PAKOLFI-676248 format. One record per residue (C-alpha): residue in three letters; x, y, z. Coordinates in pm, 1 decimal, decimal comma, padded with zeros to 6 digits. Example, Ala and Ser with C-alpha at 12.3 -4.5 7.8 and 13.67 -1.06 7.14 Angstrom:
BEGIN
{site "ALA"; {01230,0; -00450,0; 00780,0}}
{site "SER"; {01367,0; -00106,0; 00714,0}}
end
This chain:
BEGIN
{site "MET"; {00000,0; 00000,0; 00000,0}}
{site "ALA"; {00118,1; 00349,8; -00076,9}}
{site "VAL"; {-00035,8; 00668,2; 00055,7}}
{site "VAL"; {00013,8; 01028,5; -00043,4}}
{site "ALA"; {-00116,5; 01259,9; 00227,6}}
{site "ARG"; {-00139,5; 01637,5; 00271,2}}
{site "ASP"; {-00081,7; 01622,6; 00646,0}}
{site "THR"; {-00089,4; 01392,9; 00947,9}}
{site "ALA"; {-00466,6; 01400,2; 00975,2}}
{site "ASP"; {-00506,7; 01304,3; 00608,6}}
{site "LEU"; {-00251,0; 01024,3; 00651,9}}
{site "ARG"; {-00432,8; 00893,7; 00958,9}}
{site "ALA"; {-00768,1; 00896,4; 00781,0}}
{site "GLN"; {-00631,0; 00711,2; 00479,3}}
{site "LEU"; {-00457,0; 00449,0; 00692,7}}
{site "LEU"; {-00769,8; 00390,1; 00903,7}}
{site "ASN"; {-00980,7; 00361,9; 00589,7}}
{site "ALA"; {-00738,6; 00107,5; 00444,3}}
{site "ALA"; {-00721,5; -00087,9; 00771,3}}
{site "ASN"; {-01100,4; -00109,7; 00790,5}}
{site "SER"; {-01128,1; -00238,1; 00435,1}}
{site "VAL"; {-00858,5; -00505,2; 00460,5}}
{site "SER"; {-00981,0; -00862,1; 00481,8}}
{site "LEU"; {-00769,2; -01103,3; 00680,6}}
{site "ALA"; {-00912,6; -01401,4; 00492,1}}
{site "PRO"; {-00706,0; -01543,9; 00208,2}}
{site "THR"; {-00810,4; -01385,6; -00120,3}}
{site "SER"; {-00620,0; -01591,5; -00376,3}}
{site "ASN"; {-00835,9; -01764,6; -00633,4}}
{site "SER"; {-00538,3; -01932,7; -00792,4}}
{site "THR"; {-00536,6; -02310,4; -00804,9}}
{site "SER"; {-00175,8; -02331,3; -00920,7}}
{site "THR"; {00128,4; -02329,4; -00700,2}}
{site "LEU"; {00459,9; -02172,1; -00776,9}}
{site "GLY"; {00671,5; -02467,9; -00675,6}}
{site "PRO"; {00993,4; -02466,1; -00479,5}}
{site "VAL"; {01184,6; -02143,1; -00442,2}}
{site "PHE"; {01554,7; -02180,3; -00371,1}}
{site "LEU"; {01712,0; -01911,7; -00154,4}}
{site "PHE"; {02089,3; -01878,6; -00172,2}}
{site "THR"; {02262,7; -01742,9; 00134,7}}
{site "GLY"; {02533,3; -01483,5; 00162,5}}
{site "GLN"; {02863,2; -01513,9; 00341,2}}
{site "GLY"; {02839,2; -01613,3; 00704,2}}
{site "ALA"; {02653,9; -01943,2; 00664,7}}
{site "HIS"; {02967,6; -02132,9; 00569,5}}
{site "TYR"; {03174,1; -02364,7; 00784,8}}
{site "ALA"; {03478,3; -02585,0; 00746,0}}
{site "GLY"; {03398,0; -02919,0; 00590,4}}
{site "MET"; {03065,6; -02807,4; 00445,5}}
{site "GLY"; {02960,0; -03047,3; 00173,7}}
{site "ARG"; {03228,0; -03305,9; 00256,3}}
{site "ALA"; {02983,0; -03594,0; 00305,0}}
{site "LEU"; {02786,9; -03498,0; -00006,6}}
{site "TYR"; {03107,7; -03479,2; -00209,7}}
{site "ALA"; {03197,3; -03830,4; -00094,9}}
{site "THR"; {02855,0; -03984,0; -00158,6}}
{site "GLU"; {02665,7; -03786,3; -00425,8}}
{site "PRO"; {02798,0; -03796,2; -00783,9}}
{site "ALA"; {02584,8; -03501,9; -00901,7}}
{site "PHE"; {02717,5; -03281,8; -00621,2}}
{site "ARG"; {03077,6; -03398,5; -00672,4}}
{site "ALA"; {03061,9; -03333,4; -01049,6}}
{site "VAL"; {02962,7; -02969,0; -00997,9}}
{site "ILE"; {03220,6; -02911,5; -00724,4}}
{site "ASP"; {03486,7; -03060,9; -00953,3}}
{site "GLU"; {03373,0; -02839,0; -01241,6}}
{site "CYS"; {03381,9; -02533,6; -01013,9}}
{site "ALA"; {03728,6; -02633,2; -00891,8}}
{site "ALA"; {03855,0; -02648,6; -01249,7}}
{site "LEU"; {03700,2; -02309,9; -01331,7}}
{site "LEU"; {03844,2; -02150,1; -01017,2}}
{site "ALA"; {04191,1; -02305,6; -01051,0}}
{site "THR"; {04333,2; -01997,4; -01222,9}}
{site "ARG"; {04145,6; -01752,6; -01000,5}}
{site "LEU"; {04234,4; -01885,4; -00655,9}}
{site "ASP"; {04578,4; -01968,1; -00524,0}}
{site "ARG"; {04437,4; -02264,4; -00330,7}}
{site "PRO"; {04237,2; -02558,0; -00470,1}}
{site "LEU"; {03864,6; -02542,2; -00399,4}}
{site "ALA"; {03877,3; -02883,6; -00228,3}}
{site "ASP"; {04138,0; -02749,8; 00018,1}}
{site "ILE"; {03920,2; -02447,4; 00090,6}}
{site "LEU"; {03610,6; -02658,5; 00150,2}}
{site "PHE"; {03752,2; -02974,9; 00306,4}}
{site "GLY"; {04122,1; -02927,2; 00383,1}}
{site "SER"; {04295,3; -02915,8; 00718,0}}
{site "GLU"; {04319,8; -02534,4; 00693,4}}
{site "SER"; {03956,5; -02492,0; 00589,0}}
{site "ASP"; {03861,4; -02287,7; 00898,0}}
{site "ALA"; {04134,0; -02031,4; 00836,6}}
{site "LEU"; {04075,5; -02018,0; 00460,5}}
{site "LEU"; {03699,9; -01972,7; 00492,4}}
{site "ALA"; {03759,3; -01681,0; 00727,4}}
{site "ARG"; {03898,1; -01493,2; 00427,0}}
{site "MET"; {03652,1; -01340,8; 00180,0}}
{site "GLU"; {03858,4; -01425,1; -00127,0}}
{site "TYR"; {03807,7; -01793,9; -00046,9}}
{site "ALA"; {03473,1; -01798,0; 00134,6}}
{site "GLN"; {03270,6; -01627,0; -00136,0}}
{site "PRO"; {03362,6; -01847,7; -00433,3}}
{site "ALA"; {03351,5; -02158,8; -00211,9}}
{site "LEU"; {03003,9; -02073,8; -00087,7}}
{site "CYS"; {02883,7; -02000,1; -00441,2}}
{site "ALA"; {03023,5; -02329,5; -00571,9}}
{site "LEU"; {02871,2; -02522,8; -00284,2}}
{site "GLN"; {02526,9; -02371,6; -00337,1}}
{site "VAL"; {02529,4; -02433,0; -00712,2}}
{site "ALA"; {02633,5; -02793,2; -00641,7}}
{site "LEU"; {02353,9; -02831,4; -00385,0}}
{site "CYS"; {02105,9; -02706,7; -00642,5}}
{site "ALA"; {02238,0; -02958,4; -00896,7}}
{site "LEU"; {02195,2; -03232,8; -00637,2}}
{site "TRP"; {01831,9; -03137,6; -00575,5}}
{site "GLN"; {01775,6; -03123,7; -00951,2}}
{site "SER"; {01924,5; -03472,8; -00987,7}}
{site "TRP"; {01652,7; -03585,8; -00747,5}}
{site "GLY"; {01386,2; -03422,7; -00964,8}}
{site "ILE"; {01341,2; -03107,8; -00757,6}}
{site "ALA"; {01394,8; -02796,2; -00965,7}}
{site "PRO"; {01337,2; -02441,1; -00848,8}}
{site "ALA"; {01043,9; -02248,8; -00990,7}}
{site "ALA"; {01219,9; -01933,0; -00877,1}}
{site "VAL"; {01547,0; -01840,2; -00710,5}}
{site "ALA"; {01660,2; -01556,9; -00487,0}}
{site "GLY"; {01990,0; -01478,3; -00327,6}}
{site "HIS"; {02137,8; -01253,7; -00064,8}}
{site "SER"; {02478,0; -01090,0; -00115,7}}
{site "ALA"; {02720,1; -01358,0; -00238,7}}
{site "GLY"; {02419,6; -01586,7; -00281,6}}
{site "GLU"; {02296,6; -01361,1; -00560,5}}
{site "TYR"; {02572,7; -01502,5; -00779,4}}
{site "ALA"; {02464,4; -01862,8; -00718,2}}
{site "ALA"; {02102,1; -01764,1; -00783,8}}
{site "ALA"; {02198,8; -01592,3; -01109,5}}
{site "ILE"; {02394,7; -01898,7; -01222,8}}
{site "VAL"; {02107,8; -02135,7; -01142,3}}
{site "ALA"; {01857,0; -01903,1; -01312,1}}
{site "GLY"; {02070,8; -01899,1; -01626,8}}
{site "VAL"; {02138,7; -01526,7; -01604,9}}
{site "MET"; {02509,5; -01605,2; -01630,2}}
{site "THR"; {02718,1; -01911,8; -01698,8}}
{site "LEU"; {02889,9; -02103,1; -01423,4}}
{site "ALA"; {03226,7; -01983,2; -01555,0}}
{site "ASP"; {03120,8; -01617,4; -01561,6}}
{site "GLY"; {02950,0; -01634,8; -01222,6}}
{site "LEU"; {03249,3; -01795,5; -01055,6}}
{site "ALA"; {03484,5; -01544,9; -01218,2}}
{site "LEU"; {03274,2; -01258,1; -01084,4}}
{site "ILE"; {03234,4; -01396,1; -00732,3}}
{site "ALA"; {03606,4; -01477,1; -00711,1}}
{site "GLU"; {03691,9; -01121,8; -00814,9}}
{site "ARG"; {03431,6; -00982,3; -00573,7}}
{site "GLY"; {03581,9; -01183,2; -00288,2}}
{site "ARG"; {03933,6; -01072,8; -00381,1}}
{site "LEU"; {03836,1; -00706,3; -00398,5}}
{site "MET"; {03638,5; -00717,3; -00073,7}}
{site "SER"; {03925,4; -00892,3; 00100,7}}
{site "SER"; {04176,6; -00633,5; -00020,9}}
{site "LEU"; {03945,4; -00355,7; 00094,9}}
{site "GLU"; {03911,2; -00519,9; 00436,0}}
{site "ARG"; {04292,0; -00542,5; 00469,3}}
{site "ALA"; {04330,2; -00179,1; 00357,5}}
{site "VAL"; {04076,5; -00058,3; 00613,6}}
{site "ARG"; {04248,3; -00251,2; 00893,6}}
{site "ALA"; {04587,5; -00117,1; 00789,3}}
{site "ALA"; {04475,2; 00246,9; 00758,2}}
{site "PRO"; {04617,0; 00468,6; 01031,9}}
{site "SER"; {04370,4; 00615,0; 01273,9}}
{site "ALA"; {04287,7; 00982,7; 01234,7}}
{site "ASN"; {04237,1; 01004,3; 01609,4}}
{site "THR"; {04569,3; 01098,2; 01774,0}}
{site "ASP"; {04440,9; 01129,6; 02129,5}}
end
């Protein structure tokens, strides 16, 4: 709802009028359903070892992770498998340049796994780094282009974070 009001009294009157005319009963006459909507998360939902069991047991998941690893091999100085499953995974995932492409790859692989089970998204949405995975799954960009962009985004954000931490304080008190 949007309201344009001349003053507070006009706003109050319009809001009360709208509130009195709103029905709380469902009003949809549609008999169709949208289907599953996949929501892709941003950075912060990751953890060391995420996807390890799926990689070991699910061929559809493993195939996408392997494809992502090959596409990221020239963009990251560490192999994707090391970032996701390696002994230094905790430390690597704490760095944006690794966490963002790893999270994107993992989410695209999870989507491929669901699709291999016959569950395809009717719609996708993403938050922050998850927007890249959503765009890849929606076909807005290729896997190669999406991973290139998210790897560069992670690299740039990480360099900005280091620059901000290294900047001298203006406060000399």
